[in-house]
C-alpha positions in Angstrom: -21.4 26.4 -8.5 -18.2 26.6 -6.5 -17.1 30.0 -5.3 -13.4 29.2 -5.2 -11.5 26.1 -6.6 -8.2 27.2 -5.0 -9.9 27.2 -1.6 -11.8 24.0 -2.3 -8.7 22.0 -3.3 -6.7 23.4 -0.3 -9.5 22.4 2.1 -9.9 19.0 0.6 -6.1 18.4 0.7 -6.1 19.2 4.4 -8.9 16.8 5.1 -7.4 14.1 2.9 -4.2 14.6 5.0 -6.2 13.6 8.1 -7.7 10.6 6.3 -4.1 9.5 5.4 -3.3 9.4 9.1 -6.5 7.5 9.9 -6.2 4.8 7.2 -2.6 5.0 6.0 -2.6 1.6 4.3 -5.7 2.3 2.2 -4.4 5.7 1.2 -1.0 4.4 0.4 -2.7 1.8 -1.9 -4.8 4.5 -3.5 -1.8 6.7 -4.1 0.1 3.8 -5.6 -2.8 3.0 -7.9 -3.1 6.7 -9.0 0.6 6.9 -9.7 0.5 3.7 -11.8 -2.6 4.7 -13.7 -1.2 8.2 -14.5 2.2 7.0 -15.8 3.0 7.9 -19.4 2.4 4.9 -21.6 0.3 4.4 -24.8 -1.6 7.4 -23.5 0.2 10.5 -22.2 -0.3 11.7 -18.6 -2.1 14.7 -20.0 -4.6 12.5 -21.9 -5.1 10.4 -18.8 -5.8 13.5 -16.8 -8.3 14.7 -19.4 -10.1 11.4 -19.1 -10.1 11.7 -15.3 -11.5 15.2 -15.6 -14.2 14.0 -17.9 -15.2 11.2 -15.5 -15.2 13.8 -12.6 -17.5 16.0 -14.6 -19.8 13.2 -15.6 -19.7 12.0 -11.9 -20.6 15.5 -10.6 -17.5 15.7 -8.4 -16.3 19.2 -7.6 -13.2 18.0 -5.9 -12.2 15.9 -8.9 -12.7 18.9 -11.1 -10.5 21.0 -9.0 -7.7 18.6 -8.6 -7.7 17.4 -12.2 -7.9 20.9 -13.7 -5.0 21.9 -11.5 -3.0 18.9 -12.6 -3.8 19.6 -16.3 -2.6 23.1 -16.0 0.7 21.9 -14.7 0.9 19.6 -17.7 0.3 22.5 -20.1 -3.3 21.9 -21.1 -4.7 24.5 -23.5 -8.2 25.9 -23.1 -9.0 24.2 -26.5 -7.9 20.8 -25.2 -9.9 21.2 -22.0 -13.0 22.4 -24.0 -12.9 19.3 -26.3 -12.6 16.9 -23.3 -15.5 18.7 -21.6 -17.5 18.3 -24.9 -17.1 14.5 -24.5 -18.2 14.7 -20.9 -21.3 16.6 -21.9 -22.0 14.2 -24.8 -21.8 11.2 -22.4 -23.5 12.8 -19.4 -26.1 15.3 -20.9 -27.4 18.4 -19.1 -26.0 17.6 -15.6 -22.6 17.2 -17.1 -22.9 20.5 -18.9 -23.4 22.2 -15.5 -20.2 20.5 -14.2 -18.3 21.2 -17.4 -19.0 24.9 -16.6 -17.5 24.3 -13.2 -14.4 22.8 -14.8 -14.0 25.9 -17.0 -14.5 28.1 -14.0 -11.7 26.2 -12.2 -9.5 26.5 -15.3 -10.1 30.3 -15.4 -9.5 30.6 -11.7 -6.2 28.6 -11.7 -4.8 30.4 -14.7 -5.8 33.9 -13.7 -2.8 36.2 -13.2 
């Protein structure tokens, strides 16, 4: 399990910044795709972030968990909403997803700690 999601996301952000310099066209395209995918539409941005988090949990991606939990908190996610989305990730991914759902809850608790 991760020791610190704040540190993990900060370190990944710095590394991704370097990748942006190395392959700016690819990263610009990725950012444009992310922005378009996350726009409010038939599904709210919060719902889309919950889906992204669930995929990150099922895909066993700690960075995805950190970034999407952080985004969800800024969108006002409740612990109950987060838990229900994690329930779907566990249902679809079984035991390994349960371990990463615990990581997501750990990230939520870390980012919301006073």
